[in-house]
N, C-alpha and C positions, 0 to 999 in steps of 0.2 A: 931500835935497830939502826946501825951506823949509816946505812944507805938511805934512811928516810928523813925529811925535813921536819923541824919542830913546828908546832902550831902556835900562832901569836897569842899573847895574853888577851887581847881585845876579843878575838874570836872565841876564846875559851869562856870568857864571861858571858857572852851572848848565848852560847850553847847551854850553859848551866841554867841561866834564867828561863830559857825556853822550856827545859825539862821540868823545872819546878811548876811553871804555869800548866803544862799538860797534865802532870800528876795531880794537881789540885782539881782540875776539871773532871778527871776520872773518878777521884774520891767522891766529889760532889754528886756526880751522876749516879754512882753506886748507892750513895746514902739516900738520895731522894728517889731512886727507882727509875730514873729516866734512861738507863743504858741496859740493853739486853744482850747477854753474851751467849752466842750460839756455837755449838760444837762444830769444828771444821772436819772435812772428810779426810780420810787417810791419805798420806803422801805415798803413792805406790807407783813404781816404775816396773813394768812387767814386759816379758817377751812371751807371746802366746803362739802356739804352733800345734799342727797335727803330727802325730808320730805313729809309727807302726812297730809294735814289739811282738815278735813271733807271729806275724800276720794278723795281729789283732789291732784294730784302730783304737788309739788313745789320744787324749788331749793334754797338753802340758802347759803349765803356767810357771815361768821362771821369775821369781821375785828378785829383780835385779837391784833395787835400791828403794829407800824410803823407810816408813814406820813398820814396826812389827804388826802382823795381821793375826787375827784370832778366828779360827773356824767355828768356835763356840763363844760363849759369853766371856769377855775379858774381865780381869780383876778391876780395872778402872772404868769399865763400860765404854771403852773406846775401840774403834776400828775393828768391829766384828765383820768378817768377810763371809759373804754368802755366794756360793757358786751354783748358778741355775742352768739347767739344761732344758731348752725348749725344743719340742718336736712338733709334728703337724697337728697334734690333738691336745696336748697338755704341756705343763711346765713342772719340772721336778728339781728340788734342791739336792745337790750331791752330798752324800754322807761321808764324813771323815772316818777313816779306820780307827779302831780303838786305840786310845792313847795319843792321837794326833790332835793338837789344838793350835799351838803357836807356829806361825810361819815367819821366819826371819829373812832379811835380805840375804840372797845367795842360795835360798832353798828353791827346789823344783817340785811342783805339785803334779801328780799324775791323776787325771780324771778318766775312769774306765767304767764299763758296764758289767754288772754281775748278774747273770741270768737267774741263779737260784734265789737271790734277794729281789730280783726284778727292780733293781735300783742302780743308780750311778754312785760310785764311790770315789774318795779322794785319798791318796796316799803320797808319801815322799819316798817310798821304797819300790824300786823297779822290780824286785823279786816278788813282791805282793801282787803286782800287776800280772806277772807271768803265771802266778798260781790261781788268781781269782778272776781275771778278765775274760770276757767272751765278746764276740763280734756283736755290734749293735744291729737290731732287727728293724728299727723304725727310723729311717733317714728321710730327709736331711735334718740336721740339728743346728742350734744356735746356742752359744755359751754367753752368759752374762755374769760379770763380776760386780757384786753389789756391796756397798758400805751399808750394813744393816743398821748401824747406829744412826747414820745421817739420812738413810733411805735415799741414797744416791747411787746411780750406776757408774761404776768406775770405768768399765770398758765392756764392749761386746765383740763377739767374734763368731764367724760361721765355721761350723765344724764339719768338714767334708768327710763323709764316712761311707763305707761299703756295707750294706745290710748283710746280715748273715743269711745264707741260703736257707729256704724253707726245707724242712725234712719231715718225714713221717713214715708210716707204714706204706707198703706198696699199694698202688691203686688197684681197684677191682672193677672190671667191666662186666656189667650184667645185662645191658640192653643197648639197642640202637634204633633209630626211627625208620630207617629204610632197609627192607630185605633185598631190594634190587636197586642198583644204580646203573647208569648208562654211559657207555664210552663216548668221548668227545665233548662232554659237558661238565660243568661244575656239579659236584654232589655235595649236598648239605646233610650232615648227620647230627642228630641230637643224641649224645651218648650218655647213658645213665650208668651209675655204679656207686663207688665210695672211695674215700681217701684221695680225691682229686685236689691238687694244690695249685695255687695261682701260678700261671706260667707253664702249666702242663701242655704237652703236645700229643699228637696222635698220628698213627700210621696204619694204612691198609696193608696187610701182610699176606703173602703166599710164598711158596717155596722159592720161586724164581724171580719174584718181583716185589718191590715195596713202593707204595705210593704215599709219601708224606703229606700231611695236611698243610695246605697253604696258609691257614690261619685257624686258631682255636681261641675260644673265649670260655673261661671257667666261670660258670654262673654260681656254683656252690660246690661243696665237697662231694656232692652226689650227681652233678649234672654239668656237662660241658657241650659246647656247640662248635663243630669243626667243619671246614670247607676243604674239598679235595678237587684238584684239577685232573680230569680223566681224559684229556685230549690225547695224551701219549700212552694211555693204558694199553695193555696187551689186547690184541684183536679178538682172540677167541674168548667166549664167556668163561669166567673163572670165579672161584669162591675165595674171598679175602676175609681173614680175621681182622678185628679191630684191636689195636693196642694203644694204651695210654702210657706216657712216660712223664713222671713228675720232674721238677727241676733238680731233685737230688739224685736223678738217674734211675730211680726204681720204676719198674714197668709192670703193667698188668695187661693181659690179653684175653679177649673174649673166646669162649669155647666155640666148637663147630656149630652148636645149636644157635649161637648168636652171630654167626658169620654173615657177610654181605656178599650177594652175587653181583659181580660186574658183568652186565649184559651188553651184547653188541649184536642185536638182531638186524635182519634185513629191513630196509625202509619199507613202509606201506603208503598207499595212496587212497585218499578218501574224496577228493574233489578239488576243483579250482574255480576261481572267479572268472577266468578267461580260458576258453576251451577252443577257440578258433581264430583264424587270421587269413589275410589275403596274401598272395604272392607279392614279393617285393616290398612288404611292409614289416614294421616292427610291432610286436605285441608285448605289452608289459604284463607279466604275471603278478598281479597285485597280492594274491594270497593262494598259493598252492598248498593244500592241506594233506596231512598224512600222519605218520608217526615214525619214530626212530631215526629221524634225520640227524645228521652230524654236521658240524660247521664246514667240513670239507666235502660233503656229499655232492656228486656231480649228477646233473639232470640232462638227459638228451632225448629228443623226439626222433623216432626212427620209422622210416617206411622203406622196406627193401634195402637197397644200398645207400639210400639218402639219409644222412644224419644232420639234424639241426640242433646244435648244443644250446643249452640255455646259458646266457652270459649275464655277467653282473649279478651273480647269485648272492643273496644274503639270506642265510638260514637264521631266522629270528629265534626259533626255539626248536625243540625236538619234533614239533608237529606243524610248523609253518615256515614257508620260505617265499621270497620274491625274486624276480629276475626278468630278463628280457629274451624274447624269441625273435631273432632277425631272420625272416623267411626269405630265402633267395627268390629271385624272379623266376628261376627255372625249376623251383621245387615242384615235384609232382603234387597234384591236387589229391584230396581224399584224406582218410584217417591215418593218424600216426600213433604209434605206441610210445609210451614214456618209460625210459630206462632210468632208474634211480640207483646210483652206484655209490655205496659208502667206500671210503678209502681202504677199509679192511675187506674182509671176505663177503660182506653182505651186499646183495643187489637184488632189485625187483623190477619186473616188466609189467606195466599196466597197458593192456590193449585199448585201442580206440580212445585215447586220452585227449587227442587234439585233432582238429580238422583244418586243412588248408584249402581255401577257396581260390579259384582262378581270379587273378586280378585283371584279366582282360575284360574290357567293358562289353556289355551286351546291349543291343539296341532292340527294343520291342515296339516302338511306335514313333510316329511323327505327326505333326499337326496338319500338314497340307499334303493331299494326294496329288494336287496339280499346282505348279508354280509357273511363272510366265517369263519367257525369254526377254532379256533386255532390262529387267528390273531387279531390285534387291528383294530377295525372299527371306522371310524370317521363319525359322522352324523351331518348334518346341519338341525336343527329342527326349523320349523316355527310355529307360532301361535300368542298368545297374552297373556298379563299379566305376562310376564316373569320378574322376579325380580332377581337382583344380589344375588348370592348365591344359586340359584335354581339348582337342580340336576335332572338327568334323569335315567331311567331304562328300560331295555328290559324285558317284562313280558309275561309269559305263565303260564298255570295252575300249573305245577310242578317245575317251575324254574324261577328265576329272576336274571338278570345280571345288576348290578348297574354300572353306569358310573364311570370311574376312574377320570375324570375331565370334567368340563363344564365351558364354557366362555360365559356369557350372553352379547351379543354385543348390544342388544336393547330389548325393551319390546316385540318384535316380532320375534327375531332371537337368537338362541344360538347354539354353536358348542360343541359337546360332544364326548368323546372318551370311547369306550367299549373294554374290554379285553375278547375275545371269546374263550380263552383257556379252560374254563370250560363249554362251551355250550354243549347242548345235542348232542349225537352222531348222531342220526337220524335227517334229516332236519326238524326242527320245525319252526312254525310261532310265532313271538313275536310281542306284541303291545308295542309302545313307550309311556311312561308316563313321565310327568314333575312335580316335586314337588317344590313349593316355600318355602322359609324359614319359613313361617307361618304354614306349614303343608298342605296347600291346594294343591290338585293334579288334573291334567288334563291328559287324555289318548287319544292317536290317535288310533282309532280302525277301521276306515273305510277301511283300507288296511294294513295288517300287514307286518312286515319285516321278510323275510326268512333268517334263519341262515343255510346256505348251507354247506354240507360236502361231495362233490362228490369224486369219486375215482381220484387218480392222473393221469395226462396225461404226454406224453413224446414228446419232440420236437427234442432235440439234445444232444450230449455230446462231450466234448473235454478233452483230446485227445481220439482217438478210439483204442489205443493199449498201451501195456506196456511190460516190460521185467520181467520175473520172478526173484524174489530175490530183486527187486527194489521197491521203493515207487513212486507212480505216483499221481499227483494232478489233480483231475477230477472236472469238472463243468457240471451239468446236468440241462437242462432247460425243462420246461413243464408248468403245471398249477395244482392248488389245492394241492400243497404241504402244509404240516403243521409242526409246531415245533414238533420234535420227529419222523418225518418220516424217515424210514430206507431204505438203498439201499444194495442189496445183489447180488453178481456176482456168477454164478454157471455154471458148465459144467459137465454133467453126475452126478456122485455122489459127485463131489467136489463142495463145496459151501463156499464162503468167504464173510463176512460182511465188508463193507467199513466204513470209518470214515466220510462219507458225512452227512451234516446236512442242513436243509432248512434255507436259509437266507431271503426268501420271499415266497409268494405263488407260484411264477413262477420260482424259481431258488434254486439249492442246490449246495454246493461246499464242498470239503474236500479231503482227501487222502485215497489211498488204498495201504496197504503194501502187495505186491504180494509175497506169500511165495516162497522160493527157490525151493520147491518141487512141485509147482503148475504145472498142466498139461498145455502144450502149445496148442494154438488153440483158437477158438472162444468161447466166454462166453455169456450166457444169463444174463439179468438184471431184478431183481424184485424190485419195489418201493412199500413200504407198509406204509400207514398212520396210526396214532395211533388208529383210529377207526376200523382198520382191512381191510379197502378198499385198493386194491392193483392194480398194473399194472405189466404185464410181457412183456418184450421186448426181442426177440431172437437175438443172434449174434450181440450184441451191442458193444462188446469189445473183442480184441484179445490179448492173452498172447504169447509172443515170448520167445524162449530160450535165445536169445541174442539180442543186440540192432542192428538195421539196419546199414549196412556198408555205407561208403561214398566213392566216386571215385573222385580223383583229376586229374588223367591223365592216358594215355595208350600210350605205345611206343613199336614198331613203330605204326603209325596210319593207315598203309595200308599193304596189303599182297595178294599174288596170291591164286587162287583156285588150288586144286589138288597137292599141295606140302606142306611139313612141314614148319611151320612158328613159330618163337619164339616171344613172347610178354612179356611185363612187365606192370602190372597194379598197380598204386599207390593210396593210400587213407587212410582209418582208419577203426577200428573195424573189421578187418579180423580175422578169426580163422581157426582152422584145418578143419572145415567142409565147408569153403567157396568154392563156385563154381562160374565159369564165364560162361556167355552165350552171344553169338552174335545173335541178333534178328533183322529181317527186318519187320517192322510194316506194310509195304505195301504188300509184297508177302507172309508173314507168314513164310518164311524160317528162320531156326535157327540152331545154332551149340552150344552144351554144351561142355565146355572145363574143363577137370579134371586137377587140378594143378599137374604138374610133378616135380616141383622144391620145394624149401623151401618156406613156407608161414609165413610171419611175420604179426603183427597187421597192418602194413602200406604198405605191398608190396606182390604181387603174381607174381611169374615167372613160365612160362609154355611154352610148345610147342604143337602145334595142326596142323591138316590138315583139310582144308575145302573141301568138295566134290565139284566136278565141276558141280553138279546138282543145287547147290545153286546159285541163281541169284546174279550176281555181282552187286556192288553198295554200297551205305552207309548202315552201320549196327549200331544198337543201342547196347550198351554194358551194360549188367546187371551183378551185382555181388550179389549172394545169400549167406546168412549165413545158415548153417545147411542143408537145402534141397531146392529142386526147389520150394517148397511151403512156404519156410520161408521168412523172411524179406529180401528185396532186395533194391538196389538203381540202377538207370539207368542213363547212359550218352548218350543222343540221338546223332546219327550220328557220334559217336567218332571213328569208324573204317570203312575203305572202302575196299571192295573186288575188286581185279583187275583181 
C-alpha cells in the first residue's frame, strides 16, 4: 500500500527465525503428546430482549456477530447452542421448530410458550409466533444461552413475563360455616364448593346492598376462607347470599338455602365485675358482660332525670366491654338502670344494674367520751367513707374546735388530735364531725363528747420542806391540772407564788425561791386552774430557818446516871442554836442537853448529868437546829445509860 512504510531486512529475518522455532516446538509437542488442544467456545455477540407480539410475551435473541450457531448437532461438532428456560420449579430446553437448525449472524430467534405442547419453542419466523404462542403461566423466568459443545454458559437473562390468567368453569358455592353473622364486627366464613381458582374473591349480596370480602384465601378448588367487615352493614336484620368470583370473572352464588343472615339484635346484659360506687369517685368497669355489643355501643346509667354516661368505652368483643363511670358528687344515691344503645335501632335497659352510695362520711364512734380542757386530746374515730385528707372537728352551738391533725388509716378509721386549750370553761358537750376533701360532712351525734374542766386534785408533793433563803425544786402530783395552773404557798398573811407549771394533767414541777425573810413553820398550798377552779391543801410544806443537821458520831457512847458526863457529837450543819437530846423511844424518857462548850458547824462539845430516874439502857440521840420544834436528825441507839 503506498501510504505504508516497508519493513527493514533485519527485522524480517528475525521474524522468520522466530516462526520456525515456534513451529518446531508445536510439532514436537504434538508428536510426544505434551500439548492438549481444547475446543474454544463460540464467538457470539447477541442482543437479548423481552418482546410483546399480539399481547403475548416472547423472548428474542438477535445474533449480531460471530460464529454460526446450531440449535441441534452441527456437522463439525462445533458451537451447538442450547436455550434453557428456568422457572421456579424446573428447567426446560427450548425446542426449535421443524427445519430450524443453523443460526447465522443477523438472524433473530423468537422464544415462546406453546400451551398444547406444554413446551417452549424457538423460531425465526414472527408469523409462527403469532399462530402458536400463548401467554406463560409460570413466572418469573430466566433464560440461559449455553454452548453445549464446550458446556459453557454464553449469557443469562431474566425474562420478565406476565402469567396468563387462570380460567376454568364457573365456581359453585354449596356451603358456608356461619348461618348468622353480626353487625359491627368482622365475620369469618369458610366457603365450600368447587372450581375455586387462586385469587378468587367473595361478596355478601342482597338486593340493595353488597358487602365485599376484605380478604380471601383459596385453600383448594373446593374450599376458601373469607373475611367481611360488617361495621357499616345495614342496620335491620337481612339475608345475604354468598357469591364467589374467580379471576377470569366467572361467578357462582349460593342459593337461598345456603344464605347467611346478617343479624343486629339489641344488646343484652349478664353481669359486671363492678356494680357500685361512691359519689364523687370514678369506678372502672373492668368487665361488663352481655351479648350483641357493637364497637360503637353506648352505655349509660340512669336514675330518673340523672344520667351518668360510661366513658372511655372499649368493646373488646360482642360479649364484653370496659369503661369508666365518673360519678358526680351530686348524683342521687340508690340504684341506677343501665341503658345499652347500639348505633342502629337496637337498645336495652337493665334495671338495678348499678348502685351509688353517698360519699359523705358517717361517724359511728369515738374512743373518748370525756376529754379535758387545756390539753391535747387524741380521738380514734370510726365510721365509713373516710377519704385521705379528711379532717374532724368538735362542734357545739357556740364553739368549734378543729382537729390539728388527722391520719386516715382506712375508709372506716381515722386518728385525730384536738388542742383543747381554747375549749369553753364550763364542761360542755361536743359532737364530732368528719369532713372529706370534697366538702361532704358526717356528724356523730348519738352520744356527745364532754370536754371536762374539773377542779384540780392533790395526791403528793416532793419534798415536804425547805429552808428559807434557798431555792427548792418541787413536784406536785394530782389530777385535772391545766397549762397555766398556778401554785401558791401561804402562811397567815405571808403568801408566795411558786414557779411550778403543769407538765401533764396529773403532774406539776418547778422551783420555789423561799425568801430569806419568810416565816418558818408549816405552809398551806393553793392550786388554781386558769378557769378559776382551785384546791386548798393545809400544812403541805414546812419552811425551816436552817437545814437539818446530820450526825456522824458520838463519843463516848456510854455514861452513868446521876453524875456529870462529857460528850462530843460530830456531824454537819450545826449552828449556835443547835440542841442535843437523849431520847428513849420505849420508855419515853428524855434529856435535853444545852451545849456548854464551843459549837462549830461539825462538832458540839458539852457536859450533862442524867437523872437517876431515867431508865438506863440504849438512848436515841437527836440534834435540833434552832429549837426543839426545828429540824432535827436522829441516830438511834447511839448512847447507852449505865
